[in-house]
C-alpha positions in Angstrom: -59.5 -43.5 88.1 -57.7 -45.4 90.7 -59.5 -47.6 93.3 -57.2 -48.6 96.1 -59.8 -50.1 98.4 -62.4 -52.6 97.4 -65.0 -51.1 99.6 -64.3 -47.4 98.8 -67.0 -44.8 98.2 -65.9 -44.6 94.5 -66.5 -48.4 94.1 -70.0 -48.0 95.5 -70.8 -45.0 93.2 -69.5 -46.8 90.1 -71.6 -49.9 90.9 -74.7 -47.8 91.4 -74.3 -45.2 88.6 -72.2 -47.2 86.1 -68.7 -46.2 85.1 -69.8 -44.1 82.1 -72.1 -41.9 84.3 -69.5 -41.7 87.0 -66.8 -40.5 84.7 -69.2 -38.5 82.5 -67.7 -40.2 79.4 -69.4 -42.0 76.6 -66.4 -43.7 75.0 -65.0 -47.2 75.6 -63.8 -47.8 79.2 -61.7 -50.8 80.1 -60.9 -52.1 83.6 -57.2 -52.8 84.2 -56.0 -54.7 87.2 -52.4 -53.7 87.1 -51.7 -53.4 90.8 -49.2 -54.2 93.5 -48.4 -57.9 93.4 -49.7 -58.6 96.9 -53.2 -57.7 95.7 -53.2 -60.2 92.8 -55.3 -62.8 94.7 -58.4 -64.9 93.9 -60.5 -62.6 96.1 -59.4 -59.6 94.1 -60.1 -61.4 90.9 -63.6 -62.3 92.0 -64.2 -58.7 93.0 -63.0 -57.5 89.6 -65.4 -59.8 87.8 -68.3 -58.4 89.8 -67.1 -54.8 89.5 -66.6 -55.0 85.8 -70.2 -56.3 85.4 -71.9 -54.1 87.9 -70.0 -51.0 86.8 -70.8 -51.5 83.2 -67.2 -51.5 81.9 -66.9 -52.2 78.2 -64.2 -54.8 78.8 -61.1 -55.7 80.9 -57.4 -56.2 80.4 -56.4 -59.8 81.0 -55.4 -60.7 84.5 -51.9 -59.7 85.7 -49.6 -61.9 87.7 -46.0 -61.2 89.0 -43.6 -62.3 86.3 -40.1 -60.8 86.3 -36.8 -61.3 84.6 -35.1 -62.2 87.9 -37.7 -64.6 89.1 -37.0 -68.3 88.9 -38.3 -69.8 85.6 -40.6 -72.2 87.4 -42.3 -69.4 89.3 -42.7 -67.3 86.2 -44.3 -70.2 84.3 -46.6 -71.0 87.3 -47.7 -67.4 87.3 -48.2 -67.4 83.5 -50.5 -70.3 83.9 -52.5 -68.6 86.6 -52.7 -65.4 84.6 -53.9 -67.3 81.5 -56.5 -69.3 83.4 -57.9 -66.2 85.1 -58.0 -64.4 81.7 -60.0 -67.4 80.4 -62.4 -67.0 83.3 -63.0 -63.4 82.2 -64.0 -64.6 78.8 -66.2 -67.4 80.3 -68.0 -64.7 82.4 -68.9 -63.0 79.1 -66.6 -60.0 79.7 -64.9 -58.6 76.6 -61.2 -59.2 77.3 -58.0 -57.8 75.8 -55.2 -60.1 76.8 -52.2 -58.9 78.7 -49.0 -60.4 77.3 -46.6 -61.5 80.0 -43.1 -63.0 80.3 -39.8 -62.6 82.1 -37.8 -63.2 78.9 -38.6 -63.5 75.2 -39.2 -67.3 75.3 -41.8 -66.8 78.1 -43.4 -64.0 76.0 -43.5 -66.2 72.9 -45.0 -69.1 74.9 -47.7 -66.8 76.5 -48.5 -65.4 73.1 -48.9 -68.9 71.7 -51.3 -69.8 74.6 -53.3 -66.6 74.0 -53.5 -67.3 70.2 -54.8 -70.8 71.0 -57.5 -69.2 73.1 -58.7 -67.4 70.0 -57.0 -64.1 70.8 -56.0 -63.9 67.1 -53.8 -60.8 67.3 -51.4 -62.7 69.6 -50.2 -64.6 66.5 -48.3 -61.4 65.3 -46.9 -60.9 68.8 -45.5 -64.5 68.9 -43.8 -64.0 65.5 -42.2 -60.9 66.8 -40.3 -62.9 69.5 -39.2 -65.8 67.1 -35.5 -65.7 66.3 -34.7 -63.2 69.1 -31.5 -63.9 70.9 -31.3 -63.5 74.7 -29.1 -64.7 77.5 -31.0 -68.0 77.7 -30.6 -68.9 74.0 -32.7 -68.3 71.0 -36.5 -68.5 70.4 
């Protein structure tokens, strides 16, 4: 299901009925916030927290931020920090969270995996090992 407007009729129905009733599905349902970059704002994040709780989602995918191979390194790192801090906020809100690994190059991915691992997302450890020793245009991890 795609919700493109925060005040849409579908949003209201999900908040009233719950996502499981709305979709007539008893399995696990996660809320993903992969969306156009211009919508990745604090307001949208706050909406997402409330929507995940009111809608009865079983969990969320960690917060996304724009990180691209052709972005300046400083911008990517700033956005990695924001994505990580907002993912932590999901956890602090008591919402089961599957982290979203981000990075514009292997070193950024390894760094983000390390942060996620330190936040107790244990499976990130294997991801970080995957990127060690990889050569890329900026050097080697």
